[in-house]
C-alpha positions, -999 to +999 in steps of 0.1 A: +118+659-553+097+662-521+114+677-491+121+655-461+106+669-429+122+666-395+096+641-383+105+617-412+142+620-404+135+611-367+115+581-377+141+569-402+169+573-375+148+554-350+141+525-374+178+523-384+188+523-347+164+495-340+179+474-369+214+480-357+205+470-321+187+439-333+218+429-355+241+434-325+219+413-303+217+384-328+255+385-333+261+385-296+237+356-288+263+328-292+287+346-268+259+352-243+249+316-245+284+304-241+289+327-211+261+308-193+278+275-197+297+261-167+324+235-165+334+208-139+364+216-118+396+214-138+420+186-125+453+198-110+486+196-128+493+159-137+462+148-118+444+139-151+410+130-135+379+149-125+354+124-112+323+144-103+301+114-110+321+092-085+326+064-109+361+055-099+375+041-067+405+057-051+427+028-060+416+028-096+422+066-098+457+063-086+465+035-111+451+055-140+471+086-129+503+066-130+495+052-164+486+086-178+517+102-163+538+077-182+520+086-215+526+123-208+562+118-200+569+097-231+548+114-257+538+148-243+501+138-248+479+145-218+448+122-215+422+138-193+392+119-178+361+138-168+330+122-154+298+143-148+261+136-142+246+156-170+257+184-193+224+200-184+237+205-149+262+229-164+238+250-184+244+230-216+212+211-218+205+222-254+239+211-266+252+178-279+279+162-259+302+167-289+299+205-287+301+206-249+333+184-250+349+207-276+341+238-255+353+221-223+385+210-240+392+245-251+383+260-217+407+237-200+434+242-226+443+205-228+476+198-244+504+222-256+502+243-287+539+238-292+565+214-278+603+217-279+621+190-297+657+183-304+669+198-337+700+192-358+733+197-341+744+193-305+724+213-280+700+227-305+662+224-302+632+241-316+595+245-309+571+227-333+533+228-337+519+200-315+484+205-299+479+169-291+457+161-262+428+137-254+396+144-234+375+114-223+342+128-211+314+106-195+280+121-189+265+092-170+230+105-165+228+114-202+241+079-211+267+094-234+304+095-237+328+115-259+365+112-269+376+146-280+410+150-297+433+180-301+437+196-335+472+181-339+457+147-345+438+158-376+413+132-387+438+103-386+425+088-353+387+090-359+382+054-369+404+042-341+385+062-316+352+048-329+366+013-323+378+022-288+344+036-280+323+008-294+345-022-285+361-012-252+339+014-235+302+012-245+297-026-239+309-022-203+289+009-198+258-010-211+265-036-185+267-010-157+305-015-153+315+022-156+348+017-138+357-012-161+347+009-191+368+038-181+398+016-174+395-003-207+389+029-227+418+047-210+441+018-216+432+018-253+436+056-256+470+053-239+481+026-264+468+049-292+489+078-279+520+056-276+516+043-311+510+007-298+487-019-313+453-020-296+440-055-293+402-060-296+385-072-264+379-109-261+347-122-275+321-135-250+317-173-249+281-171-263+296-159-297+314-191-301+283-211-290+263-194-318+289-205-344+290-241-331+252-242-332+252-228-367+276-254-379+255-282-363+223-270-379+239-267-413+253-302-412+220-316-399+199-298-426+222-309-455+223-345-444+185-345-440+179-331-474+203-355-491+189-386-474+152-378-478+154-359-510+136-327-517+123-305-545+141-275-558+118-252-539+126-269-506+163-266-513+158-229-520+138-224-488+165-241-466+193-222-484+175-189-475+171-200-439+207-210-436+218-178-453+198-157-429+212-176-399+248-171-411+241-134-417+229-130-381+261-148-369+283-126-391+266-094-377+270-106-341+307-110-347+313-078-366+290-055-348+308-025-334+282-013-310+256+014-315+251+051-309+286+063-318+300+086-344+330+106-353+333+144-355+357+173-362+357+208-350+378+238-361+397+264-341+409+265-305+428+236-290+403+210-300+394+201-336+411+167-341+380+146-343+371+118-319+341+096-313+308+097-294+290+068-278+257+062-261+242+033-242 
Protein backbone atom coordinates (compact mmCIF):
# COMPACT_ATOMS: atom_id res chain seq x y z
CA UNK A 1 0.00 0.00 0.00
CA UNK A 2 1.39 3.39 -0.99
CA UNK A 3 1.62 6.02 1.74
CA UNK A 4 -0.67 9.06 1.54
CA UNK A 5 1.29 12.28 1.70
CA UNK A 6 0.11 15.44 3.41
CA UNK A 7 -0.54 17.22 0.11
CA UNK A 8 -2.89 14.47 -1.04
CA UNK A 9 -4.83 14.67 2.22
CA UNK A 10 -5.21 18.42 1.86
CA UNK A 11 -6.52 18.04 -1.70
CA UNK A 12 -8.97 15.33 -0.62
CA UNK A 13 -10.27 17.47 2.24
CA UNK A 14 -10.66 20.45 -0.10
CA UNK A 15 -12.61 18.40 -2.63
CA UNK A 16 -14.85 16.94 0.08
CA UNK A 17 -15.50 20.38 1.51
CA UNK A 18 -16.50 21.71 -1.92
CA UNK A 19 -18.92 18.81 -2.38
CA UNK A 20 -20.50 19.43 1.02
CA UNK A 21 -20.85 23.15 0.34
CA UNK A 22 -22.39 22.47 -3.09
CA UNK A 23 -24.89 20.02 -1.57
CA UNK A 24 -25.87 22.53 1.13
CA UNK A 25 -26.34 25.21 -1.52
CA UNK A 26 -28.58 22.99 -3.64
CA UNK A 27 -30.67 21.96 -0.63
CA UNK A 28 -31.05 25.57 0.42
CA UNK A 29 -32.11 26.93 -2.97
CA UNK A 30 -35.86 26.35 -2.47
CA UNK A 31 -35.80 28.25 0.83
CA UNK A 32 -33.71 31.06 -0.68
CA UNK A 33 -36.14 31.30 -3.60
CA UNK A 34 -39.14 31.29 -1.30
CA UNK A 35 -37.59 33.99 0.88
CA UNK A 36 -37.53 36.30 -2.15
CA UNK A 37 -41.27 35.94 -2.72
CA UNK A 38 -43.48 38.76 -1.49
CA UNK A 39 -47.19 38.82 -0.77
CA UNK A 40 -50.00 41.38 -0.96
CA UNK A 41 -51.13 42.95 2.26
CA UNK A 42 -53.10 40.54 4.39
CA UNK A 43 -56.70 41.68 4.98
CA UNK A 44 -57.63 42.61 8.52
CA UNK A 45 -59.65 40.38 10.79
CA UNK A 46 -63.07 39.71 9.18
CA UNK A 47 -62.28 42.10 6.30
CA UNK A 48 -61.97 39.20 3.82
CA UNK A 49 -60.76 41.31 0.86
CA UNK A 50 -57.43 42.60 -0.44
CA UNK A 51 -58.12 44.45 -3.69
CA UNK A 52 -54.73 45.69 -4.86
CA UNK A 53 -55.87 45.58 -8.51
CA UNK A 54 -58.82 47.90 -7.69
CA UNK A 55 -61.42 45.65 -9.29
CA UNK A 56 -64.20 46.25 -6.76
CA UNK A 57 -66.19 49.34 -5.89
CA UNK A 58 -66.56 50.32 -2.24
CA UNK A 59 -70.24 49.35 -2.30
CA UNK A 60 -69.53 45.91 -3.74
CA UNK A 61 -66.74 45.32 -1.23
CA UNK A 62 -69.06 46.04 1.67
CA UNK A 63 -71.74 43.73 0.27
CA UNK A 64 -69.22 40.92 -0.13
CA UNK A 65 -67.85 41.42 3.39
CA UNK A 66 -71.34 41.04 4.86
CA UNK A 67 -71.96 37.90 2.84
CA UNK A 68 -68.60 36.36 3.77
CA UNK A 69 -69.11 37.31 7.40
CA UNK A 70 -72.31 35.25 7.44
CA UNK A 71 -70.51 32.25 5.94
CA UNK A 72 -67.77 32.51 8.58
CA UNK A 73 -70.32 32.81 11.34
CA UNK A 74 -72.40 29.85 10.21
CA UNK A 75 -69.73 27.43 9.00
CA UNK A 76 -66.37 28.68 10.35
CA UNK A 77 -65.10 28.78 6.77
CA UNK A 78 -63.33 32.02 5.82
CA UNK A 79 -63.42 32.98 2.14
CA UNK A 80 -60.63 35.42 1.29
CA UNK A 81 -60.59 37.43 -1.96
CA UNK A 82 -57.26 38.77 -3.22
CA UNK A 83 -56.79 40.70 -6.46
CA UNK A 84 -53.33 41.64 -7.72
CA UNK A 85 -51.76 42.80 -10.96
CA UNK A 86 -49.24 40.04 -11.61
CA UNK A 87 -47.55 37.45 -9.45
CA UNK A 88 -44.35 38.62 -11.11
CA UNK A 89 -44.71 41.87 -9.16
CA UNK A 90 -44.16 39.81 -6.01
CA UNK A 91 -41.03 37.98 -7.14
CA UNK A 92 -42.94 34.91 -8.31
CA UNK A 93 -42.71 35.36 -12.06
CA UNK A 94 -41.33 31.85 -12.55
CA UNK A 95 -44.15 30.25 -10.57
CA UNK A 96 -47.55 29.03 -11.65
CA UNK A 97 -50.49 30.78 -10.05
CA UNK A 98 -51.34 27.43 -8.41
CA UNK A 99 -48.04 27.37 -6.53
CA UNK A 100 -48.18 31.05 -5.61
CA UNK A 101 -51.74 30.69 -4.31
CA UNK A 102 -50.69 27.73 -2.15
CA UNK A 103 -47.77 29.66 -0.64
CA UNK A 104 -49.92 32.76 -0.14
CA UNK A 105 -52.61 30.66 1.54
CA UNK A 106 -50.07 29.20 3.94
CA UNK A 107 -48.38 32.54 4.60
CA UNK A 108 -51.69 34.14 5.54
CA UNK A 109 -52.77 31.07 7.50
CA UNK A 110 -56.30 31.08 6.13
CA UNK A 111 -58.72 29.02 8.19
CA UNK A 112 -58.35 27.32 11.55
CA UNK A 113 -56.48 24.06 12.02
CA UNK A 114 -59.01 23.05 14.65
CA UNK A 115 -62.43 24.29 15.73
CA UNK A 116 -64.37 23.66 18.90
CA UNK A 117 -67.64 21.76 18.52
CA UNK A 118 -70.24 20.62 20.99
CA UNK A 119 -69.66 17.08 22.20
CA UNK A 120 -71.81 14.58 24.00
CA UNK A 121 -73.29 15.78 27.25
CA UNK A 122 -74.31 19.17 28.54
CA UNK A 123 -71.65 21.82 28.47
CA UNK A 124 -69.06 19.55 26.87
CA UNK A 125 -67.12 20.43 23.75
CA UNK A 126 -63.99 19.32 21.99
CA UNK A 127 -61.62 20.54 19.32
CA UNK A 128 -61.64 18.68 16.02
CA UNK A 129 -59.43 18.86 12.93
CA UNK A 130 -60.88 21.45 10.56
CA UNK A 131 -58.53 23.44 8.31
CA UNK A 132 -61.24 24.63 5.96
CA UNK A 133 -60.72 27.93 4.22
CA UNK A 134 -60.98 29.29 0.69
CA UNK A 135 -58.68 31.68 -1.18
CA UNK A 136 -59.99 33.32 -4.36
CA UNK A 137 -56.95 34.86 -6.09
CA UNK A 138 -57.15 37.00 -9.24
CA UNK A 139 -53.97 38.04 -11.10
CA UNK A 140 -55.56 40.36 -13.63
CA UNK A 141 -52.44 41.21 -15.66
CA UNK A 142 -51.57 37.51 -15.91
CA UNK A 143 -55.17 36.80 -16.97
CA UNK A 144 -55.37 33.97 -14.46
CA UNK A 145 -57.43 33.13 -11.38
CA UNK A 146 -57.16 30.45 -8.74
CA UNK A 147 -59.47 28.94 -6.13
CA UNK A 148 -57.30 27.37 -3.41
CA UNK A 149 -58.90 25.20 -0.75
CA UNK A 150 -57.75 24.23 2.72
CA UNK A 151 -56.60 20.67 3.34
CA UNK A 152 -59.78 19.94 5.28
CA UNK A 153 -61.76 19.83 2.04
CA UNK A 154 -59.66 16.98 0.64
CA UNK A 155 -60.43 16.48 -3.05
CA UNK A 156 -64.18 16.46 -2.61
CA UNK A 157 -64.78 19.95 -4.00
CA UNK A 158 -62.41 19.94 -7.00
CA UNK A 159 -65.08 19.29 -9.62
CA UNK A 160 -67.40 21.86 -8.07
CA UNK A 161 -64.61 24.45 -8.03
CA UNK A 162 -63.92 23.77 -11.71
CA UNK A 163 -67.58 24.39 -12.48
CA UNK A 164 -67.57 27.62 -10.47
CA UNK A 165 -64.45 28.81 -12.23
CA UNK A 166 -65.59 27.94 -15.75
CA UNK A 167 -69.28 28.83 -15.49
CA UNK A 168 -69.47 31.74 -13.06
CA UNK A 169 -66.07 33.46 -13.15
CA UNK A 170 -64.17 33.07 -16.42
CA UNK A 171 -67.01 34.01 -18.83
CA UNK A 172 -67.42 37.35 -17.04
CA UNK A 173 -63.67 37.93 -16.88
CA UNK A 174 -63.44 37.27 -20.62
CA UNK A 175 -66.07 39.97 -21.15
CA UNK A 176 -64.07 42.41 -19.00
CA UNK A 177 -66.59 42.31 -16.15
CA UNK A 178 -64.18 41.62 -13.30
CA UNK A 179 -66.47 42.92 -10.59
CA UNK A 180 -69.32 40.77 -11.86
CA UNK A 181 -67.05 37.73 -12.07
CA UNK A 182 -65.80 38.20 -8.53
CA UNK A 183 -69.34 38.66 -7.22
CA UNK A 184 -70.66 35.60 -9.08
CA UNK A 185 -67.69 33.47 -8.07
CA UNK A 186 -67.90 34.54 -4.44
CA UNK A 187 -71.63 33.85 -4.36
CA UNK A 188 -71.05 30.34 -5.70
CA UNK A 189 -68.17 29.70 -3.27
CA UNK A 190 -70.36 30.87 -0.40
CA UNK A 191 -73.10 28.45 -1.46
CA UNK A 192 -70.51 25.67 -1.66
CA UNK A 193 -69.27 26.46 1.85
CA UNK A 194 -72.84 26.51 3.18
CA UNK A 195 -73.70 23.23 1.49
CA UNK A 196 -76.31 24.83 -0.75
CA UNK A 197 -77.06 23.91 -4.34
CA UNK A 198 -75.26 26.07 -6.89
CA UNK A 199 -77.47 26.86 -9.85
CA UNK A 200 -75.69 27.19 -13.21
CA UNK A 201 -75.75 30.68 -14.71
CA UNK A 202 -78.50 31.39 -17.26
CA UNK A 203 -77.65 30.59 -20.86
CA UNK A 204 -77.33 33.56 -23.22
CA UNK A 205 -80.17 33.97 -25.72
CA UNK A 206 -77.98 33.10 -28.71
CA UNK A 207 -77.71 29.51 -27.42
CA UNK A 208 -81.44 29.06 -27.84
CA UNK A 209 -81.30 30.74 -31.24
CA UNK A 210 -78.76 28.14 -32.38
CA UNK A 211 -81.09 25.33 -31.31
CA UNK A 212 -84.07 26.85 -33.12
CA UNK A 213 -81.97 27.34 -36.26
CA UNK A 214 -80.79 23.74 -36.06
CA UNK A 215 -84.34 22.43 -35.80
CA UNK A 216 -85.49 24.54 -38.77
CA UNK A 217 -82.58 23.40 -40.94
CA UNK A 218 -83.19 19.77 -40.00
CA UNK A 219 -86.89 19.95 -40.91
CA UNK A 220 -86.17 21.82 -44.15
CA UNK A 221 -83.51 19.32 -45.22
CA UNK A 222 -85.62 16.26 -44.44
CA UNK A 223 -88.67 17.62 -46.27
CA UNK A 224 -86.55 18.58 -49.28
CA UNK A 225 -84.94 15.15 -49.52
CA UNK A 226 -88.26 13.34 -49.18
CA UNK A 227 -90.08 15.46 -51.79
CA UNK A 228 -87.33 15.54 -54.41
CA UNK A 229 -85.82 12.17 -53.72
CA UNK A 230 -82.13 11.52 -53.56
CA UNK A 231 -79.55 8.82 -53.84
CA UNK A 232 -78.08 6.99 -50.89
CA UNK A 233 -74.87 9.02 -51.09
CA UNK A 234 -76.81 12.29 -50.88
CA UNK A 235 -78.62 11.04 -47.79
CA UNK A 236 -75.30 10.08 -46.25
CA UNK A 237 -73.86 13.52 -47.03
CA UNK A 238 -76.74 15.40 -45.45
CA UNK A 239 -76.77 13.07 -42.47
CA UNK A 240 -73.09 13.90 -41.90
CA UNK A 241 -73.77 17.65 -42.24
CA UNK A 242 -76.66 17.52 -39.78
CA UNK A 243 -74.67 15.36 -37.39
CA UNK A 244 -71.81 17.86 -37.43
CA UNK A 245 -74.20 20.75 -36.88
CA UNK A 246 -75.85 19.07 -33.89
CA UNK A 247 -72.43 18.19 -32.45
CA UNK A 248 -71.47 21.88 -32.59
CA UNK A 249 -74.73 22.80 -30.85
CA UNK A 250 -74.12 20.16 -28.19
CA UNK A 251 -70.60 21.44 -27.58
CA UNK A 252 -71.80 25.02 -27.26
CA UNK A 253 -74.30 24.00 -24.60
CA UNK A 254 -71.99 21.73 -22.67
CA UNK A 255 -68.77 23.69 -22.91
CA UNK A 256 -67.42 24.51 -19.47
CA UNK A 257 -64.95 27.16 -20.51
CA UNK A 258 -61.23 26.87 -21.22
CA UNK A 259 -57.95 27.17 -19.41
CA UNK A 260 -58.94 25.65 -16.10
CA UNK A 261 -57.75 22.71 -14.04
CA UNK A 262 -57.85 21.25 -10.61
CA UNK A 263 -54.93 20.68 -8.30
CA UNK A 264 -53.91 19.43 -4.85
CA UNK A 265 -50.96 20.30 -2.64
CA UNK A 266 -49.73 18.68 0.55
CA UNK A 267 -48.67 20.16 3.85
CA UNK A 268 -49.35 23.45 5.56
CA UNK A 269 -52.77 24.96 5.65
CA UNK A 270 -53.57 24.49 1.98
CA UNK A 271 -53.74 21.17 0.19
CA UNK A 272 -57.44 20.73 -0.41
CA UNK A 273 -57.41 21.15 -4.16
CA UNK A 274 -59.28 23.84 -6.08
CA UNK A 275 -59.29 25.08 -9.66
CA UNK A 276 -57.38 27.40 -11.96
CA UNK A 277 -58.83 29.48 -14.79
CA UNK A 278 -57.46 31.73 -17.52
CA UNK A 279 -59.03 34.09 -20.00
